[in-house]
Backbone bond lengths (Angstrom), bond angles and torsions (degrees), N, CA, C in turn:
res aa  C-N    CA-C-N  psi(-1)  N-CA   C-N-CA  omega(-1)  CA-C   N-CA-C  phi
1 M - - - 1.459 - - 1.525 109.01 -
2 E 1.309 116.26 92.10 1.458 121.73 -175.41 1.522 110.92 -61.66
3 G 1.320 115.26 134.34 1.452 120.40 178.96 1.510 114.31 83.87
4 C 1.331 117.31 3.65 1.465 121.78 -179.14 1.528 110.26 -113.10
5 S 1.302 115.90 147.45 1.463 121.55 170.24 1.521 107.91 -90.82
6 V 1.318 116.70 121.22 1.469 121.57 -173.74 1.522 110.04 -108.09
7 I 1.319 115.70 131.11 1.465 122.66 174.63 1.523 107.69 -118.15
8 I 1.319 117.16 125.44 1.466 121.73 -179.21 1.524 109.23 -104.91
9 G 1.327 116.01 123.47 1.459 121.38 173.02 1.520 109.29 -92.09
10 C 1.328 117.67 121.09 1.465 120.28 -174.87 1.525 109.61 -161.01
11 N 1.346 115.64 167.44 1.462 119.23 175.61 1.529 109.77 -85.10
12 S 1.324 116.51 179.58 1.466 120.58 -173.39 1.526 112.93 -65.47
13 T 1.335 116.96 -38.19 1.465 119.75 178.73 1.518 110.73 -65.17
14 Q 1.327 116.67 -46.16 1.463 120.72 178.79 1.521 111.11 -62.58
15 K 1.333 116.25 -36.67 1.465 119.89 -179.83 1.525 110.91 -60.76
16 E 1.329 116.89 -42.28 1.461 119.66 179.56 1.527 111.08 -61.94
17 L 1.322 116.54 -38.62 1.463 120.26 178.57 1.524 110.93 -67.12
18 F 1.327 116.45 -45.92 1.462 120.38 179.93 1.529 111.35 -61.91
19 K 1.324 116.93 -39.90 1.458 120.56 -177.55 1.527 111.40 -65.72
20 Q 1.323 116.58 -30.35 1.456 119.60 176.67 1.527 111.09 -65.96
21 E 1.332 116.07 -31.56 1.463 120.55 -176.61 1.527 112.35 -92.05
22 F 1.345 117.34 -40.86 1.465 120.99 -171.80 1.528 114.12 -108.69
23 Q 1.336 117.19 -9.49 1.464 121.65 -175.99 1.540 109.46 51.88
24 D 1.329 116.77 -122.72 1.465 120.32 -177.54 1.524 112.26 -105.73
25 A 1.333 117.02 21.49 1.465 120.05 -179.73 1.525 112.10 -73.15
26 V 1.325 116.93 -17.85 1.466 121.85 178.07 1.526 108.69 -130.16
27 S 1.334 115.53 166.67 1.466 121.15 175.66 1.522 109.18 -103.61
28 Y 1.327 116.66 159.59 1.457 121.64 -177.77 1.521 110.60 -128.57
29 I 1.316 115.43 145.58 1.458 121.44 173.11 1.521 107.45 -139.90
30 H 1.325 116.49 141.34 1.466 119.55 -174.43 1.527 111.36 -71.22
31 L 1.318 115.20 131.75 1.466 123.22 175.19 1.521 107.47 -141.24
32 A 1.318 116.70 115.92 1.471 121.07 -177.30 1.522 110.78 -66.19
33 G 1.335 115.82 145.82 1.453 120.88 177.39 1.516 111.90 -85.11
34 Y 1.335 115.96 -178.59 1.461 120.92 178.85 1.524 111.38 -77.54
35 D 1.347 116.51 -23.11 1.473 122.15 177.11 1.527 111.73 52.41
36 I 1.308 116.05 49.93 1.460 121.10 179.76 1.527 109.52 -75.54
37 R 1.317 116.14 135.62 1.464 121.73 179.31 1.525 109.54 -110.01
38 Y 1.337 114.48 140.28 1.451 121.32 -177.15 1.527 110.25 -113.67
39 G 1.336 115.29 159.52 1.452 120.67 176.23 1.520 111.46 -91.03
40 K 1.336 115.96 -169.91 1.457 121.01 -178.01 1.522 112.65 -90.29
41 N 1.340 118.01 -8.85 1.454 121.80 178.30 1.521 108.34 -152.74
42 R 1.349 116.11 179.21 1.467 119.78 -174.79 1.524 111.58 -61.83
43 R 1.329 117.39 -42.86 1.470 120.19 -176.75 1.522 111.21 -63.47
44 S 1.331 116.45 -48.20 1.464 118.90 -178.44 1.525 111.27 -70.60
45 T 1.345 117.15 -32.42 1.460 119.95 176.35 1.518 111.12 -64.63
46 F 1.339 117.02 -44.42 1.463 120.25 179.37 1.524 110.65 -61.57
47 A 1.334 115.99 -43.10 1.463 119.69 179.67 1.530 110.79 -61.78
48 R 1.323 116.16 -42.70 1.468 119.67 179.85 1.524 111.45 -65.60
49 L 1.330 117.13 -39.83 1.467 119.90 179.84 1.520 111.04 -65.01
50 M 1.330 117.08 -38.68 1.460 120.13 178.06 1.534 110.52 -63.85
51 L 1.323 115.63 -41.25 1.464 119.74 179.82 1.528 111.67 -67.79
52 Q 1.337 115.91 -27.13 1.465 120.01 -177.53 1.522 113.63 -94.59
53 S 1.339 117.99 -2.27 1.466 120.61 -175.97 1.524 111.85 -59.90
54 F 1.340 116.83 -40.25 1.465 120.05 178.80 1.530 109.95 -65.48
55 K 1.327 116.14 -38.97 1.468 121.09 178.07 1.531 110.74 -61.72
56 I 1.338 116.59 -39.41 1.461 120.35 179.43 1.525 110.57 -64.96
57 L 1.336 117.05 -43.35 1.464 120.68 178.23 1.526 111.34 -61.83
58 I 1.326 116.24 -39.39 1.472 119.99 177.25 1.527 109.96 -63.93
59 R 1.343 116.39 -41.94 1.465 119.76 -178.89 1.531 110.85 -65.05
60 I 1.332 117.38 -36.76 1.468 120.41 176.64 1.525 110.15 -62.90
61 K 1.333 116.51 -42.83 1.471 120.68 177.59 1.526 110.27 -62.84
62 Q 1.329 116.51 -39.88 1.466 120.42 178.24 1.527 111.06 -65.09
63 E 1.326 116.68 -36.47 1.465 120.53 176.54 1.524 111.06 -58.92
64 K 1.326 115.79 -44.30 1.462 119.86 -179.66 1.525 110.64 -61.01
65 G 1.345 116.32 -43.70 1.460 120.15 177.91 1.513 111.77 -65.06
66 W 1.330 116.32 -40.46 1.464 121.38 177.65 1.522 110.12 -59.61
67 L 1.344 117.26 -44.57 1.459 120.99 -178.69 1.527 111.40 -66.94
68 R 1.331 117.20 -41.74 1.468 119.83 178.08 1.527 110.65 -58.57
69 S 1.318 115.79 -44.13 1.461 120.30 179.37 1.528 110.91 -64.89
70 F 1.323 116.04 -42.22 1.462 120.83 -179.58 1.523 111.36 -62.33
71 L 1.327 116.91 -39.25 1.466 121.28 -177.07 1.525 112.56 -71.42
72 T 1.314 117.93 -14.98 1.464 120.09 176.23 1.529 111.82 -75.63
73 T 1.325 116.53 -17.87 1.472 120.31 -177.89 1.525 112.88 -116.31
74 Q 1.347 117.33 -13.34 1.453 120.77 -176.92 1.527 110.34 -129.09
75 Q 1.329 115.99 138.07 1.455 120.00 172.51 1.525 108.36 -87.17
76 V 1.316 115.96 119.90 1.459 121.98 -177.16 1.524 108.99 -120.90
77 N 1.329 116.04 129.67 1.461 121.30 -179.34 1.519 113.26 -99.69
78 G 1.326 116.93 -15.21 1.452 120.21 -179.96 1.511 111.35 -164.67
79 I 1.327 116.16 152.79 1.461 122.54 -179.31 1.523 109.07 -128.09
80 V 1.321 116.60 132.02 1.465 122.29 172.34 1.522 106.96 -118.56
81 S 1.321 116.72 115.20 1.459 122.17 -174.46 1.522 110.43 -109.89
82 D 1.322 115.78 119.72 1.469 121.13 177.71 1.526 108.77 -89.76
83 N 1.322 115.93 87.52 1.467 122.34 178.25 1.525 113.23 59.39
84 R 1.332 118.17 31.71 1.465 122.09 174.35 1.522 107.08 -111.29
85 F 1.338 115.78 106.25 1.460 121.22 -168.24 1.528 114.44 -69.16
86 G 1.325 118.24 -21.97 1.456 120.03 -174.54 1.510 115.63 -93.39
87 L 1.333 118.36 0.77 1.465 120.58 -172.00 1.528 111.71 -95.76
88 H 1.307 115.76 70.80 1.469 122.39 174.03 1.517 107.72 -145.38
89 A 1.326 115.91 153.53 1.467 120.66 -178.26 1.517 109.52 -148.89
90 A 1.317 116.68 146.48 1.460 122.31 -178.92 1.527 110.47 -60.82
91 G 1.332 115.41 134.63 1.454 120.52 175.79 1.512 115.38 84.47
92 I 1.327 117.84 -1.37 1.467 121.53 -179.65 1.531 108.99 -120.43
93 P 1.343 118.83 124.95 1.464 119.95 175.47 1.526 110.33 -56.09
94 A 1.318 116.46 126.00 1.470 120.80 -176.48 1.522 109.28 -133.05
95 V 1.320 115.73 122.38 1.463 122.61 -178.46 1.523 109.36 -104.97
96 F 1.320 116.08 134.89 1.460 121.93 173.73 1.526 107.62 -105.77
97 I 1.334 117.28 123.80 1.462 121.69 179.82 1.522 109.73 -103.67
98 T 1.322 116.76 126.45 1.462 121.46 176.53 1.516 109.90 -161.25
99 H 1.320 116.63 148.76 1.461 120.46 169.67 1.527 110.05 -101.18
100 Q 1.340 116.40 -1.68 1.464 120.95 -177.67 1.530 111.01 -109.69
101 L 1.320 116.14 75.42 1.459 118.52 168.81 1.527 108.45 -69.45
102 Q 1.318 115.70 -40.22 1.456 121.26 173.48 1.524 108.48 -103.50
103 I 1.319 116.51 110.19 1.461 121.03 177.23 1.525 109.07 -84.93
104 K 1.311 116.34 125.74 1.460 121.08 178.27 1.535 109.92 -85.14
105 T 1.321 115.52 127.61 1.465 120.01 179.77 1.519 112.57 -96.70
106 G 1.338 116.60 -21.63 1.452 119.98 -172.90 1.517 112.73 79.76
107 L 1.349 116.74 5.85 1.469 121.71 -176.71 1.525 112.52 -113.25
108 G 1.327 117.31 11.17 1.453 119.96 177.07 1.522 113.40 103.27
109 K 1.345 115.53 171.74 1.461 121.76 -174.04 1.520 112.56 -64.95
110 W 1.338 117.46 -34.59 1.466 119.74 -178.62 1.523 110.33 -62.07
111 A 1.335 116.14 -48.38 1.464 120.38 179.12 1.523 110.99 -66.94
112 D 1.343 116.70 -38.30 1.468 120.09 177.81 1.522 111.00 -60.51
113 G 1.336 116.59 -39.19 1.460 120.83 179.84 1.517 112.34 -64.81
114 I 1.326 116.73 -41.46 1.471 120.70 178.52 1.531 110.22 -62.25
115 V 1.325 115.94 -46.11 1.464 120.36 -178.77 1.527 110.72 -66.75
116 R 1.348 117.31 -37.01 1.464 120.10 178.82 1.528 110.89 -62.85
117 R 1.319 117.75 -42.35 1.472 120.46 179.03 1.529 110.94 -63.71
118 W 1.318 116.68 -41.03 1.466 120.55 177.10 1.523 110.11 -64.68
119 N 1.326 116.76 -41.95 1.460 122.38 178.95 1.527 110.91 -60.70
120 Y 1.333 116.49 -45.90 1.467 120.90 -178.62 1.525 111.65 -67.88
121 K 1.315 117.28 -34.27 1.469 120.10 178.30 1.522 110.31 -58.93
122 L 1.321 116.84 -39.28 1.460 121.73 179.31 1.524 111.94 -77.80
123 I 1.328 117.33 -41.07 1.466 120.87 -178.16 1.527 111.39 -67.28
124 N 1.329 117.21 -36.13 1.463 121.19 -176.91 1.525 113.48 -65.02
125 R 1.312 118.19 -8.99 1.462 121.51 177.00 1.527 111.91 -79.90
126 F 1.318 116.92 -10.29 1.461 121.46 176.20 1.529 109.47 -88.82
127 T 1.328 116.76 172.15 1.466 119.83 179.71 1.526 112.04 -87.72
128 S 1.330 117.77 -24.89 1.457 120.96 176.70 1.526 109.54 -161.27
129 C 1.325 115.20 166.82 1.470 121.58 -179.52 1.520 108.92 -130.04
130 W 1.318 116.28 130.25 1.461 121.51 175.62 1.527 109.05 -106.28
131 V 1.320 115.33 131.23 1.462 121.40 -179.84 1.528 109.09 -114.63
132 P 1.329 118.60 116.45 1.463 121.11 -178.94 1.532 112.16 -78.54
133 D 1.322 114.79 73.40 1.461 121.40 -179.55 1.523 108.32 -160.71
134 K 1.324 116.07 168.41 1.459 121.57 175.44 1.529 110.08 -68.14
135 A 1.329 115.30 150.14 1.462 119.41 177.92 1.523 111.39 -75.46
136 G 1.319 117.50 -32.86 1.453 120.87 -176.26 1.511 113.13 -105.52
137 A 1.329 114.89 176.67 1.462 121.46 178.74 1.535 109.51 -92.25
138 P 1.343 116.72 152.09 1.468 126.70 -5.85 1.527 110.84 -80.03
139 S 1.300 115.89 130.29 1.458 120.84 -177.86 1.526 110.26 -91.04
140 L 1.314 114.99 162.18 1.458 120.29 -175.83 1.525 111.84 -67.82
141 S 1.330 117.18 -39.18 1.468 119.75 -176.22 1.527 113.53 -108.00
142 G 1.328 118.11 8.94 1.457 121.35 172.22 1.511 114.44 58.62
143 E 1.331 116.13 -130.84 1.461 121.80 -176.73 1.522 113.12 -65.83
144 L 1.318 117.44 -20.67 1.464 119.70 179.98 1.525 110.75 -59.98
145 S 1.318 116.62 -41.85 1.466 120.72 -177.63 1.522 113.35 -102.56
146 H 1.330 117.31 -9.29 1.462 121.25 -178.15 1.534 110.55 -130.13
147 P 1.325 117.21 65.37 1.473 120.21 178.36 1.528 110.82 -74.17
148 L 1.315 115.65 163.46 1.464 119.94 178.27 1.522 111.47 -65.89
149 E 1.314 116.70 -34.97 1.467 121.97 -179.72 1.522 109.23 -110.39
150 M 1.339 116.22 129.55 1.461 121.22 -177.37 1.527 111.13 -104.10
151 P 1.336 117.96 158.57 1.464 120.63 175.47 1.523 110.77 -70.01
152 A 1.327 116.26 168.14 1.463 121.21 -174.09 1.524 113.13 -78.05
153 L 1.323 118.68 -26.24 1.460 121.23 -176.70 1.523 111.19 -79.32
154 P 1.346 118.97 163.31 1.469 120.55 177.80 1.532 111.53 -61.76
155 V 1.333 116.02 133.17 1.470 122.13 179.22 1.524 108.37 -116.80
156 R 1.331 116.02 127.68 1.460 121.37 177.78 1.528 109.29 -116.48
157 Y 1.326 116.28 127.34 1.463 120.94 173.83 1.528 107.39 -89.25
158 I 1.325 115.95 112.20 1.464 120.87 -171.29 1.528 112.72 -99.57
159 G 1.332 117.04 4.62 1.451 120.73 -178.66 1.522 111.69 81.68
160 P 1.326 117.92 160.39 1.464 120.94 179.21 1.528 111.36 -59.74
161 L 1.322 115.66 150.95 1.464 122.34 -179.59 1.525 109.97 -118.16
162 S 1.315 116.45 140.95 1.462 120.41 174.80 1.520 109.45 -155.26
163 R 1.310 115.74 139.85 1.473 120.93 175.38 1.516 110.76 -82.02
164 L 1.341 117.61 -7.68 1.457 122.17 -176.22 1.523 110.56 -100.97
165 G 1.323 116.70 157.58 1.455 122.21 -179.44 1.518 111.92 -105.67
166 A 1.325 115.69 174.15 1.459 121.31 -178.88 1.523 110.77 -70.42
167 C 1.331 115.77 150.69 1.468 121.21 177.32 1.530 109.23 -83.29
168 E 1.326 116.04 141.78 1.458 120.57 -178.97 1.523 112.45 -78.23
169 A 1.335 116.92 -27.20 1.466 120.65 -178.27 1.524 108.85 -150.75
170 P 1.349 117.55 154.90 1.468 120.09 178.41 1.528 111.19 -61.41
171 G 1.328 116.59 141.88 1.456 121.12 179.61 1.516 111.99 -80.51
172 K 1.319 116.10 150.90 1.460 121.32 -179.56 1.523 112.24 -136.00
173 A 1.348 116.33 8.81 1.471 119.96 -171.23 1.517 112.77 -98.17
174 G 1.329 116.76 52.76 1.452 120.35 170.80 1.512 115.52 77.49
175 L 1.329 114.34 -145.74 1.461 122.55 -168.09 1.527 110.87 -111.87
176 L 1.341 115.50 135.16 1.457 121.69 173.78 1.522 108.51 -116.76
177 I 1.334 116.40 129.10 1.462 122.14 177.87 1.524 108.18 -115.62
178 I 1.333 116.22 124.94 1.465 121.84 179.20 1.520 108.49 -116.92
179 L 1.320 116.83 114.76 1.457 121.37 -179.82 1.526 110.27 -99.69
180 S 1.318 115.74 151.02 1.462 121.23 178.98 1.515 107.77 -166.08
181 G 1.333 114.95 178.73 1.453 119.55 174.01 1.512 114.13 98.89
182 P 1.332 115.34 -179.96 1.468 121.35 -173.19 1.525 112.61 -75.76
183 E 1.319 113.69 154.20 1.461 120.63 170.95 1.534 108.70 -86.34
184 P 1.347 117.89 152.59 1.474 127.12 6.20 1.521 113.83 -88.29
185 L 1.338 116.95 3.69 1.459 120.09 -172.71 1.527 112.27 -66.06
186 R 1.320 117.18 -35.01 1.466 119.75 177.61 1.526 110.28 -61.36
187 S 1.343 116.63 -47.73 1.465 120.96 -178.23 1.522 111.96 -66.38
188 I 1.324 117.08 -37.39 1.464 120.86 178.90 1.525 110.43 -61.79
189 F 1.330 116.36 -45.02 1.464 120.43 179.54 1.527 110.64 -67.41
190 E 1.323 116.85 -38.03 1.464 121.00 178.18 1.525 110.88 -60.27
191 Q 1.327 117.08 -46.86 1.457 120.50 -179.51 1.526 111.31 -65.19
192 T 1.327 117.18 -37.64 1.460 120.89 176.27 1.523 110.92 -59.81
193 L 1.325 116.11 -47.45 1.461 120.70 -178.14 1.527 112.01 -67.36
194 L 1.321 117.68 -43.78 1.466 120.08 -179.46 1.524 111.34 -61.78
195 G 1.329 116.33 -37.01 1.453 119.59 177.49 1.516 112.55 -65.86
196 Q 1.332 116.43 -39.57 1.464 120.42 -177.28 1.523 112.66 -82.09
197 L 1.323 117.58 -22.50 1.465 120.53 179.33 1.524 112.47 -67.52
198 K 1.328 117.61 -17.05 1.463 120.92 176.82 1.525 110.99 -59.33
199 H 1.328 115.99 -28.02 1.460 120.88 -176.19 1.531 112.38 -100.63
200 Y 1.340 116.82 1.94 1.462 121.10 178.26 1.524 108.49 -91.60
201 K 1.314 117.60 134.03 1.463 121.35 -171.45 1.525 113.95 -93.94
202 G 1.321 118.07 -16.43 1.460 119.63 -176.29 1.522 112.96 -87.05
203 Q 1.329 115.37 179.49 1.455 122.00 177.66 1.527 110.25 -79.36
204 V 1.339 115.32 140.76 1.465 121.29 -176.65 1.525 109.85 -135.56
205 V 1.328 115.39 140.33 1.463 121.42 166.87 1.521 106.95 -120.42
206 L 1.321 116.77 129.18 1.460 122.11 179.76 1.533 108.85 -118.36
207 V 1.333 116.21 117.76 1.463 122.21 176.69 1.521 107.44 -100.42
208 R 1.326 117.58 117.49 1.464 122.14 -169.44 1.528 113.72 -77.57
209 G 1.313 118.10 -23.63 1.453 119.85 -176.34 1.514 113.42 75.94
210 L 1.347 116.47 32.94 1.469 122.29 -179.38 1.532 109.17 -126.47
211 P 1.334 117.74 79.75 1.469 120.38 -172.95 1.523 114.82 -63.72
212 L 1.332 117.97 -22.29 1.460 119.97 -177.94 1.527 113.34 -98.10
213 S 1.323 117.37 -3.56 1.468 120.41 -178.54 1.526 110.81 -74.29
214 T 1.328 115.96 145.22 1.470 121.83 178.90 1.524 112.42 -116.73
215 T 1.319 117.40 2.54 1.462 121.67 179.46 1.520 109.83 -121.73
216 L 1.331 115.50 157.95 1.454 121.50 179.53 1.526 109.75 -124.76
217 P 1.337 117.97 145.16 1.465 120.20 177.87 1.521 110.99 -77.41
218 A 1.314 115.75 161.14 1.461 120.48 173.98 1.523 108.87 -65.70
219 A 1.331 116.21 138.90 1.453 120.84 -177.39 1.519 109.45 -146.40
220 P 1.338 118.39 157.06 1.468 121.02 176.73 1.526 110.97 -59.84
221 D 1.330 117.03 156.69 1.463 121.98 -176.30 1.531 112.53 -60.50
222 H 1.325 117.16 -31.20 1.465 119.94 -177.07 1.530 111.94 -85.60
223 C 1.329 117.00 6.18 1.469 121.57 -177.64 1.529 109.64 -114.86
224 R 1.301 116.63 116.03 1.469 122.62 175.71 1.526 108.39 -90.72
225 V 1.322 116.86 126.84 1.467 120.95 -176.46 1.525 109.90 -113.73
226 L 1.335 115.91 131.35 1.465 123.12 176.51 1.522 108.74 -123.14
227 N 1.312 116.92 136.98 1.467 119.30 175.01 1.517 111.51 -69.19
228 H 1.335 116.11 -36.04 1.458 121.17 -176.57 1.518 108.99 -155.31
229 A 1.321 116.30 156.17 1.467 121.39 176.27 1.521 109.09 -134.35
230 S 1.326 116.63 130.96 1.464 121.05 175.06 1.524 109.13 -66.93
231 A 1.323 116.59 169.81 1.465 120.47 179.69 1.526 110.80 -59.06
232 E 1.328 116.57 -41.13 1.463 120.29 -179.42 1.522 111.14 -64.79
233 T 1.333 116.85 -44.40 1.464 120.63 178.79 1.516 111.06 -66.44
234 L 1.326 116.21 -42.30 1.462 120.24 -179.75 1.520 111.16 -63.06
235 Q 1.317 116.80 -39.53 1.465 121.42 176.34 1.527 110.22 -56.82
236 T 1.328 116.37 -47.67 1.461 121.12 -179.48 1.527 111.35 -63.84
237 L 1.330 116.53 -42.99 1.464 120.70 -178.18 1.523 111.58 -65.98
238 I 1.331 116.74 -45.25 1.467 119.98 -178.37 1.520 110.65 -65.81
239 C 1.324 117.02 -45.03 1.460 119.89 -179.45 1.529 111.50 -64.05
240 G 1.330 116.54 -33.90 1.451 119.71 -178.06 1.512 114.64 -78.79
241 A 1.334 117.15 -20.81 1.464 120.99 -175.87 1.525 111.80 -80.11
242 E 1.312 114.51 148.27 1.462 119.75 174.45 1.522 110.69 -78.90
243 L 1.341 116.31 -33.10 1.462 121.89 -177.35 1.525 108.61 -149.82
244 V 1.335 115.83 146.84 1.460 121.86 179.11 1.526 109.75 -118.96
245 I 1.323 116.91 133.58 1.462 122.78 170.45 1.514 107.56 -109.28
246 S 1.325 116.65 128.25 1.464 119.13 -178.87 1.519 110.42 -156.65
247 R 1.320 115.22 174.73 1.451 121.65 170.15 1.526 108.94 -68.80
248 C 1.322 114.96 172.14 1.456 121.03 -177.66 1.524 110.99 -105.17
249 G 1.330 116.68 31.91 1.451 119.97 175.16 1.518 110.47 -66.79
250 Y 1.314 116.96 146.52 1.463 120.17 -171.18 1.522 112.51 -65.69
251 T 1.324 118.23 -36.20 1.462 120.35 178.00 1.522 110.52 -61.76
252 T 1.328 116.78 -44.36 1.464 120.97 178.15 1.517 110.75 -63.45
253 V 1.323 116.71 -42.33 1.464 121.34 178.67 1.530 110.44 -58.82
254 M 1.330 117.28 -46.16 1.468 120.16 179.50 1.521 111.03 -62.37
255 D 1.331 117.44 -41.32 1.465 120.71 178.47 1.532 111.06 -61.01
256 L 1.315 116.74 -50.07 1.462 120.99 -175.74 1.524 111.80 -64.90
257 F 1.323 116.86 -41.87 1.459 119.68 -176.98 1.524 111.77 -74.90
258 S 1.337 117.25 -30.12 1.463 119.28 176.40 1.521 110.60 -65.02
259 M 1.334 116.18 -24.50 1.462 121.83 -179.05 1.525 112.33 -98.91
260 G 1.334 116.77 -0.40 1.452 120.81 179.75 1.515 113.23 64.98
261 K 1.343 116.79 34.50 1.463 120.95 -173.24 1.528 111.54 -96.28
262 R 1.310 115.98 131.23 1.464 120.98 175.63 1.528 109.51 -72.10
263 S 1.333 114.63 142.83 1.467 117.77 -172.51 1.517 112.16 -147.52
264 I 1.329 113.70 158.15 1.461 123.43 165.78 1.526 105.42 -112.47
265 L 1.310 117.08 117.29 1.460 122.03 -176.56 1.520 110.22 -107.54
266 V 1.324 115.46 130.42 1.465 122.38 -178.15 1.524 108.04 -120.36
267 P 1.329 118.69 103.97 1.471 119.92 -177.32 1.522 112.09 -64.54
268 T 1.329 115.49 148.12 1.457 120.97 175.35 1.520 108.88 -64.48
269 P 1.338 119.48 123.55 1.468 121.33 -178.61 1.522 111.90 -55.84
270 G 1.320 115.31 133.65 1.456 120.20 177.35 1.509 114.46 88.87
271 Q 1.336 118.58 -12.16 1.462 120.89 177.38 1.526 108.37 -92.67
272 A 1.329 114.98 99.45 1.460 120.98 -173.28 1.521 111.99 -59.52
273 E 1.335 116.70 -33.68 1.473 120.33 178.76 1.523 110.58 -59.89
274 Q 1.348 116.92 -48.80 1.458 120.36 -179.39 1.523 111.30 -67.85
275 E 1.311 117.51 -36.51 1.458 120.79 179.08 1.520 110.58 -65.44
276 Y 1.337 117.11 -40.90 1.467 120.05 175.73 1.520 110.38 -65.01
277 L 1.338 116.58 -46.33 1.458 121.16 -177.40 1.526 110.82 -60.92
278 A 1.328 117.00 -40.80 1.462 120.53 177.98 1.523 110.96 -61.14
279 H 1.332 116.61 -44.46 1.470 121.01 178.58 1.525 110.58 -62.46
280 H 1.333 116.85 -43.39 1.461 121.91 -179.29 1.524 111.32 -62.62
281 L 1.324 117.62 -45.98 1.464 121.61 -177.87 1.526 111.47 -67.68
282 L 1.329 116.27 -35.92 1.464 120.21 176.70 1.525 110.55 -65.40
283 Q 1.325 116.88 -42.88 1.467 121.15 178.69 1.529 111.62 -60.87
284 Q 1.330 116.28 -37.97 1.463 120.49 -179.45 1.527 112.13 -75.84
285 G 1.324 117.11 -14.13 1.456 120.59 -176.35 1.517 113.29 79.65
286 W 1.329 116.84 18.32 1.466 121.73 -175.88 1.528 112.72 -89.57
287 A 1.327 117.00 -23.30 1.466 120.83 179.36 1.520 108.79 -155.46
288 Y 1.334 115.12 150.55 1.458 119.12 171.74 1.524 107.10 -90.77
289 T 1.315 116.62 130.43 1.465 120.49 -175.82 1.523 110.48 -132.00
290 L 1.323 115.41 152.29 1.460 121.30 175.90 1.520 108.78 -161.67
291 P 1.336 117.48 157.97 1.468 120.70 -175.75 1.523 112.46 -74.86
292 Q 1.328 115.28 161.70 1.462 120.50 177.94 1.524 111.22 -72.11
293 K 1.329 117.31 -34.21 1.456 120.59 -178.61 1.525 109.64 -63.38
294 G 1.303 116.28 124.16 1.454 121.39 179.99 1.518 114.14 75.39
295 F 1.331 117.70 16.10 1.465 120.78 -177.16 1.524 110.87 -61.12
296 Q 1.324 115.91 128.69 1.465 123.01 175.97 1.522 108.22 -126.04
297 L 1.313 116.66 114.76 1.458 121.17 -173.63 1.523 112.36 -57.80
298 D 1.330 117.51 -45.94 1.463 119.80 -176.88 1.520 111.33 -62.69
299 R 1.327 117.12 -41.28 1.466 120.52 179.25 1.526 111.38 -69.07
300 A 1.320 116.18 -38.62 1.469 120.04 179.44 1.524 110.81 -63.48
301 L 1.331 117.15 -43.48 1.460 120.80 -179.88 1.527 111.22 -66.60
302 A 1.326 116.37 -38.36 1.457 119.91 178.59 1.525 110.95 -65.01
303 A 1.332 116.47 -43.22 1.467 120.52 179.48 1.518 111.40 -66.40
304 A 1.331 117.15 -40.85 1.470 120.63 178.81 1.525 110.95 -64.42
305 G 1.340 116.38 -33.12 1.455 120.28 178.86 1.514 112.92 -65.48
306 K 1.331 116.75 -26.10 1.465 121.40 179.24 1.531 112.64 -95.69
307 F 1.343 116.01 -8.93 1.461 121.17 -175.97 1.532 110.30 -75.71
308 T 1.329 116.39 136.62 1.460 121.45 177.74 1.527 109.61 -89.41
309 Y 1.308 116.00 101.91 1.465 121.10 -179.38 1.528 109.93 -78.94
310 K 1.321 115.90 133.90 1.471 122.60 175.27 1.525 107.23 -124.56
311 M 1.314 116.42 86.62 1.458 120.67 -172.49 1.525 111.17 -68.41
312 P 1.339 117.56 134.54 1.462 121.18 -178.76 1.527 111.72 -72.06
313 D 1.321 115.02 150.38 1.464 121.26 175.38 1.524 107.72 -93.15
314 L 1.325 116.78 109.56 1.460 121.21 -173.26 1.522 111.41 -115.98
315 A 1.336 115.58 132.53 1.465 121.28 171.02 1.519 107.67 -88.82
316 M 1.327 116.92 121.31 1.464 121.04 -172.75 1.530 113.36 -102.13
317 D 1.326 117.43 10.16 1.465 119.46 -177.78 1.524 112.87 -117.45
318 G 1.330 117.67 15.22 1.458 120.37 -177.94 1.512 113.96 -64.62
319 Y 1.316 116.72 -24.36 1.462 120.70 -177.00 1.526 112.86 -70.69
320 K 1.328 117.74 -22.92 1.464 121.02 -170.41 1.527 112.29 -60.84
321 E 1.311 117.36 -46.07 1.463 120.47 -179.49 1.519 111.10 -66.78
322 V 1.332 116.68 -38.90 1.464 120.74 179.68 1.528 110.50 -64.64
323 V 1.319 116.78 -43.50 1.468 120.62 178.15 1.523 110.70 -64.45
324 R 1.330 116.53 -41.28 1.468 119.79 179.02 1.531 110.52 -59.30
325 E 1.334 116.67 -43.76 1.460 120.51 179.12 1.527 111.18 -64.27
326 F 1.330 116.43 -36.85 1.465 120.25 179.81 1.524 110.75 -66.73
327 V 1.326 116.42 -40.49 1.464 120.33 178.05 1.524 110.13 -62.53
328 E 1.323 116.90 -41.07 1.472 120.21 177.63 1.523 110.71 -63.29
329 E 1.333 116.30 -39.01 1.468 120.08 177.79 1.520 110.95 -63.69
330 M 1.328 116.68 -41.14 1.463 120.28 178.94 1.530 111.30 -62.26
331 R 1.309 116.04 -40.06 1.461 119.97 -177.82 1.527 112.06 -67.32
332 K 1.319 116.16 -24.11 1.458 120.03 179.11 1.522 112.18 -86.62
333 S 1.349 116.51 -18.17 1.468 120.04 -174.96 1.523 111.94 -79.93
């Protein structure tokens, strides 16, 4: 946001990531996350989420108190909230960013409807909602961003977002694996892959998704392991790779598709959003996807080699006009 002073509210881990990208161009203030914990499968994940629902509501209330206190010492002209339900205040333009207008529960349409109404009740307290997806079909996130019933506030489709740029040429340098997501599922998948990579003959780079870790696991000689990769390094690795294996998180999906990169996507077990997204992308022919349970690297690579990829044509600059209008609105407030 050119000409604006930006303050990012985040936890310590997020701050380290932001500082790698923005250095001192923005200011930071500590804001605790929701710290949601997941199980090892859908059943245990659902049970854990139900047990944590009260904790989430408390955290939203704490967010509101945190913001009220913050506004007593800082003049703020606008708020952009990345899926943080409590960050809105009377008299200040406040945008809620999400690709999940329809949250998938994995429990059927009845449960999805209940969660959607609860979701909209919270979102409607903002002044507008930005959805990082195409306005028309076929959209990147399908029903997640294009439900039959919309919230009451203005919704703007700002197009997919990515900090990475397009690749100049197709990659030919082997396999890139990008891990992410909650524990213990991240570690379980990592151990599965490291065990199977012993039998893979090509070059591999594995990015663990652990920016604060100072140790590395044992790995085959042909496998380079990184705890974390900056945006610049990740750009180089993705462009250089022939194929990427990663989770099916929406941020990763936007990055890979903005670069036109072929991928094998493995949704986090028990996360209905990722499981739906994987199914949707497979149906569109945009990515080859399969579950973590029973994952076999050799079979996955063979199947991906026969898969007909139809990469989507995505405009990655749709957000610029929307942001410009928001800045103008802030200046008038």
